MDAnalysis code that builds the backbone (N, CA, C; Angstrom):
import MDAnalysis as mda
import numpy as np

u = mda.Universe.empty(309, n_residues=103, atom_resindex=np.repeat(np.arange(103), 3), trajectory=True)
u.add_TopologyAttr("name", ["N", "CA", "C"] * 103)
u.add_TopologyAttr("resid", np.arange(1, 104))
u.add_TopologyAttr("resname", ["MET", "GLU", "PHE", "THR", "LEU", "VAL", "ALA", "TRP", "VAL", "THR", "TYR", "THR", "MET", "TRP", "ALA", "VAL", "LEU", "GLY", "PHE", "MET", "ILE", "LEU", "ASP", "PHE", "LEU", "THR", "ALA", "PHE", "ILE", "PRO", "SER", "PHE", "TRP", "LYS", "GLY", "THR", "PHE", "ASP", "THR", "THR", "PHE", "LEU", "SER", "TYR", "LEU", "LYS", "ASP", "ILE", "LEU", "TYR", "TYR", "VAL", "LEU", "PRO", "LEU", "ASN", "PHE", "ILE", "LEU", "SER", "MET", "ILE", "PRO", "ILE", "ASP", "PRO", "THR", "GLU", "TYR", "THR", "LEU", "ILE", "VAL", "LEU", "PHE", "PHE", "LEU", "GLY", "GLY", "ALA", "SER", "VAL", "ILE", "PHE", "LYS", "TYR", "VAL", "MET", "ASP", "ILE", "ILE", "GLY", "ARG", "PHE", "LYS", "ARG", "ALA", "ALA", "GLU", "GLN", "PRO", "SER", "GLU"])
u.atoms.positions = np.array([
    [12.133, 331.606, 228.910],
    [11.094, 331.049, 228.827],
    [10.556, 332.563, 229.384],
    [9.499, 333.395, 228.482],
    [8.982, 334.711, 229.210],
    [7.493, 334.391, 229.962],
    [7.133, 335.435, 230.854],
    [5.893, 335.222, 231.313],
    [5.309, 336.752, 231.039],
    [5.453, 337.085, 229.792],
    [4.562, 338.416, 229.724],
    [3.513, 338.006, 228.870],
    [2.394, 338.901, 228.526],
    [1.132, 338.521, 227.741],
    [1.295, 337.989, 226.238],
    [2.031, 338.857, 225.696],
    [2.412, 338.253, 224.143],
    [2.986, 336.995, 224.229],
    [3.756, 336.394, 224.839],
    [4.268, 335.090, 225.265],
    [3.466, 334.567, 225.657],
    [2.423, 334.496, 226.313],
    [1.263, 333.433, 226.678],
    [0.615, 333.327, 225.762],
    [0.107, 334.491, 224.968],
    [-0.649, 334.273, 223.885],
    [-0.138, 333.385, 222.720],
    [1.335, 333.332, 222.633],
    [1.964, 332.686, 221.702],
    [1.840, 331.139, 222.121],
    [2.479, 331.049, 223.537],
    [2.066, 329.621, 223.915],
    [0.996, 328.950, 223.964],
    [-0.246, 329.239, 224.126],
    [-1.506, 329.200, 223.818],
    [-1.462, 328.603, 222.543],
    [-1.317, 329.539, 221.630],
    [-1.239, 329.101, 219.994],
    [-0.673, 327.999, 219.761],
    [0.629, 327.793, 220.417],
    [1.431, 326.170, 220.133],
    [0.848, 325.613, 220.584],
    [0.356, 325.585, 221.756],
    [-0.178, 324.312, 222.425],
    [-1.669, 323.931, 221.471],
    [-2.709, 324.835, 221.055],
    [-3.358, 324.712, 220.269],
    [-2.905, 323.937, 218.943],
    [-2.130, 324.344, 218.238],
    [-1.609, 323.346, 217.451],
    [-0.758, 322.301, 217.449],
    [-0.078, 322.112, 218.619],
    [0.552, 321.015, 218.896],
    [-0.445, 319.812, 219.329],
    [-1.615, 320.223, 220.086],
    [-2.462, 319.116, 220.409],
    [-3.470, 318.910, 219.259],
    [-3.319, 319.699, 218.087],
    [-3.940, 319.096, 216.741],
    [-3.230, 318.422, 215.941],
    [-1.478, 318.279, 216.355],
    [-0.935, 317.488, 215.510],
    [-0.884, 316.184, 216.126],
    [-0.765, 316.235, 217.721],
    [-0.696, 315.027, 218.246],
    [-2.249, 314.082, 218.274],
    [-3.282, 314.899, 217.942],
    [-4.451, 313.867, 217.520],
    [-4.407, 313.511, 215.981],
    [-3.846, 313.994, 215.118],
    [-3.511, 313.752, 214.074],
    [-2.739, 312.244, 213.680],
    [-1.531, 312.525, 214.988],
    [-0.658, 311.586, 214.826],
    [-1.136, 310.080, 215.220],
    [-2.277, 310.370, 216.477],
    [-2.741, 308.769, 217.032],
    [-3.718, 308.789, 216.370],
    [-4.221, 309.132, 215.187],
    [-5.348, 308.755, 214.118],
    [-4.309, 308.023, 213.201],
    [-3.386, 308.779, 212.668],
    [-2.676, 308.607, 211.358],
    [-1.846, 307.080, 211.837],
    [-1.324, 307.336, 212.911],
    [0.187, 306.023, 212.978],
    [-0.483, 304.636, 212.717],
    [-1.859, 304.552, 213.811],
    [-2.344, 303.250, 214.189],
    [-2.961, 302.818, 212.345],
    [-3.704, 303.437, 212.039],
    [-3.967, 303.375, 210.346],
    [-3.003, 302.845, 209.426],
    [-1.652, 303.849, 209.733],
    [-0.964, 303.487, 208.852],
    [-0.165, 302.013, 209.154],
    [-0.148, 301.770, 210.076],
    [0.306, 300.373, 210.391],
    [-0.844, 299.029, 210.131],
    [-2.020, 299.359, 210.194],
    [-2.763, 298.513, 209.673],
    [-3.099, 298.713, 207.892],
    [-2.382, 299.538, 207.469],
    [-2.471, 299.615, 205.966],
    [-3.788, 300.096, 205.916],
    [-4.841, 300.951, 206.430],
    [-6.028, 301.182, 205.840],
    [-5.616, 302.809, 205.258],
    [-4.823, 303.527, 206.051],
    [-5.130, 304.638, 205.606],
    [-6.036, 305.749, 205.236],
    [-7.359, 305.772, 206.012],
    [-8.206, 306.271, 206.166],
    [-8.358, 307.976, 206.725],
    [-7.155, 308.403, 207.386],
    [-7.482, 309.357, 207.665],
    [-7.288, 310.674, 206.549],
    [-8.128, 311.582, 206.764],
    [-8.436, 312.507, 205.538],
    [-8.029, 313.686, 206.071],
    [-7.523, 314.813, 205.527],
    [-6.686, 315.938, 206.026],
    [-8.168, 316.844, 206.145],
    [-9.306, 316.829, 205.633],
    [-10.294, 317.578, 205.529],
    [-10.689, 318.083, 207.142],
    [-11.000, 316.949, 207.954],
    [-11.255, 317.180, 209.278],
    [-10.618, 318.276, 209.788],
    [-9.227, 318.445, 209.606],
    [-8.290, 319.082, 210.379],
    [-8.165, 320.793, 209.884],
    [-8.546, 320.401, 208.427],
    [-8.063, 321.701, 207.826],
    [-9.690, 322.537, 208.386],
    [-10.841, 321.588, 208.361],
    [-12.005, 322.065, 209.196],
    [-11.803, 322.853, 210.594],
    [-11.164, 321.928, 211.385],
    [-10.965, 322.758, 212.509],
    [-9.848, 324.048, 212.747],
    [-8.794, 323.972, 211.803],
    [-8.349, 325.088, 211.477],
    [-9.286, 326.155, 211.254],
    [-10.209, 325.911, 210.616],
    [-11.194, 327.141, 210.214],
    [-12.193, 327.405, 210.901],
    [-12.610, 326.197, 211.784],
    [-13.316, 326.763, 213.367],
    [-12.851, 327.002, 214.311],
    [-11.557, 326.429, 214.643],
    [-11.004, 327.058, 215.873],
    [-9.715, 328.275, 216.275],
    [-8.622, 327.901, 215.332],
    [-7.728, 328.706, 214.947],
    [-8.017, 329.695, 214.409],
    [-8.762, 329.787, 213.455],
    [-9.156, 331.251, 212.619],
    [-9.959, 332.002, 213.545],
    [-10.903, 331.647, 214.319],
    [-11.507, 332.671, 215.246],
    [-10.547, 332.995, 216.359],
    [-9.868, 332.304, 216.800],
    [-8.632, 332.696, 217.679],
    [-7.778, 334.197, 217.288],
    [-7.266, 333.660, 215.985],
    [-6.493, 334.659, 215.436],
    [-7.548, 335.903, 214.960],
    [-9.049, 336.000, 214.823],
    [-9.711, 337.074, 214.512],
    [-9.763, 337.452, 216.178],
    [-9.719, 337.063, 216.995],
    [-10.049, 337.605, 218.233],
    [-8.783, 338.454, 218.862],
    [-7.493, 337.832, 218.573],
    [-6.455, 338.407, 218.616],
    [-6.146, 339.800, 217.732],
    [-6.679, 339.966, 216.536],
    [-7.006, 340.962, 215.679],
    [-7.833, 342.144, 216.359],
    [-8.802, 341.883, 216.983],
    [-9.853, 342.898, 217.476],
    [-9.278, 343.392, 219.016],
    [-8.081, 342.868, 219.199],
    [-7.382, 343.315, 220.776],
    [-7.476, 344.912, 220.668],
    [-7.075, 345.271, 219.614],
    [-6.609, 346.870, 219.933],
    [-7.933, 347.748, 219.988],
    [-9.056, 347.316, 219.384],
    [-9.859, 348.319, 219.515],
    [-11.182, 347.845, 220.860],
    [-10.423, 347.159, 221.520],
    [-10.985, 346.639, 222.640],
    [-11.085, 347.627, 223.701],
    [-12.289, 348.697, 224.085],
    [-12.097, 349.497, 225.041],
    [-11.643, 348.955, 226.494],
    [-11.740, 347.689, 226.932],
    [-11.614, 347.443, 228.314],
    [-10.346, 346.993, 228.304],
    [-9.639, 346.409, 227.230],
    [-8.269, 345.967, 227.049],
    [-8.071, 344.623, 227.408],
    [-8.919, 343.913, 228.191],
    [-8.767, 342.545, 228.753],
    [-9.924, 341.595, 228.336],
    [-10.962, 342.011, 228.272],
    [-12.169, 341.169, 227.629],
    [-11.767, 340.057, 226.559],
    [-11.092, 340.547, 225.522],
    [-10.871, 339.973, 224.473],
    [-9.670, 339.112, 224.935],
    [-8.738, 339.552, 225.222],
    [-7.620, 338.591, 225.984],
    [-8.322, 337.490, 226.625],
    [-9.078, 337.616, 227.580],
    [-9.606, 336.332, 228.751],
    [-10.330, 335.741, 227.607],
    [-11.225, 336.338, 226.392],
    [-12.100, 335.388, 225.872],
    [-10.893, 334.596, 224.787],
    [-9.884, 335.072, 224.226],
    [-8.916, 334.228, 223.512],
    [-8.291, 333.100, 224.277],
    [-8.044, 333.526, 225.609],
    [-7.428, 332.329, 226.420],
    [-8.380, 331.194, 227.053],
    [-9.926, 331.546, 227.089],
    [-10.742, 330.772, 227.311],
    [-11.183, 329.862, 225.865],
    [-10.742, 330.349, 224.700],
    [-11.266, 329.494, 223.875],
    [-10.140, 328.670, 223.586],
    [-8.648, 329.092, 223.468],
    [-7.859, 328.256, 223.698],
    [-7.767, 327.212, 224.514],
    [-7.982, 327.352, 225.763],
    [-8.153, 326.137, 226.737],
    [-9.404, 325.252, 226.344],
    [-10.396, 325.767, 225.808],
    [-11.305, 324.855, 225.238],
    [-10.978, 324.189, 224.274],
    [-10.319, 324.717, 223.494],
    [-9.927, 323.702, 222.093],
    [-8.828, 322.785, 222.633],
    [-8.109, 323.266, 223.628],
    [-7.012, 322.439, 224.169],
    [-7.912, 321.066, 224.829],
    [-8.659, 321.463, 225.533],
    [-9.259, 320.638, 226.428],
    [-10.314, 319.718, 225.364],
    [-10.650, 320.175, 224.092],
    [-11.547, 318.881, 223.458],
    [-10.530, 317.971, 222.714],
    [-9.097, 318.915, 222.114],
    [-8.387, 317.579, 221.637],
    [-7.855, 316.923, 222.672],
    [-7.416, 317.215, 223.866],
    [-7.181, 316.245, 224.855],
    [-8.334, 314.793, 225.037],
    [-9.484, 315.359, 224.973],
    [-10.311, 314.434, 225.371],
    [-10.529, 313.647, 224.131],
    [-10.453, 314.529, 223.074],
    [-10.392, 313.315, 221.660],
    [-9.245, 312.167, 221.725],
    [-8.279, 312.516, 222.164],
    [-7.311, 311.705, 221.858],
    [-7.178, 310.721, 223.386],
    [-7.807, 310.975, 224.446],
    [-8.019, 309.920, 225.211],
    [-9.282, 309.139, 224.902],
    [-10.016, 309.810, 224.164],
    [-11.341, 308.950, 223.695],
    [-10.772, 307.938, 222.610],
    [-9.594, 308.218, 221.889],
    [-9.166, 307.358, 220.760],
    [-8.082, 306.038, 221.820],
    [-7.469, 306.431, 222.491],
    [-6.965, 305.301, 223.256],
    [-7.987, 304.097, 223.962],
    [-9.095, 305.045, 224.478],
    [-10.092, 304.144, 225.183],
    [-10.530, 303.276, 224.124],
    [-10.899, 303.655, 222.964],
    [-11.580, 302.900, 222.028],
    [-10.200, 302.062, 221.838],
    [-9.091, 302.337, 221.528],
    [-8.156, 300.996, 221.097],
    [-7.864, 300.217, 222.144],
    [-8.361, 300.408, 223.627],
    [-8.047, 299.839, 224.448],
    [-9.255, 298.564, 224.834],
    [-10.387, 299.156, 224.094],
    [-11.648, 298.264, 224.161],
    [-11.702, 297.148, 222.698],
    [-11.068, 297.349, 222.025],
    [-10.961, 296.698, 220.764],
    [-10.238, 295.230, 221.206],
    [-10.616, 294.140, 220.766],
    [-9.838, 292.933, 220.994],
    [-8.721, 292.903, 219.849],
    [-7.629, 292.535, 220.389],
    [-6.286, 292.495, 219.727],
    [-6.267, 290.967, 218.569],
    [-5.825, 291.317, 217.368],
    [-6.145, 290.156, 216.295],
    [-4.627, 289.205, 216.434],
])
């Protein structure tokens, strides 16, 4: 494990995509076992378009940043907020499952 800036950018993107996968699995597995399979991929494609693509766009603009740190800070704040969003979605999904009466 490295602690360079490039490595932390990579770790942030891995975390964002990893939490997207965890969110998908927490939605997919219960619906698979119930036999409903109502999870669509369109919402996850939309999330990639709304969350991951802007982070990549910010990364591509770093070479033209005159301060050399503003867009990097913005990237890490954006990555942390996307991770926070998915953590809250996953926690909310488990809370809803706990509140439903078992059959």
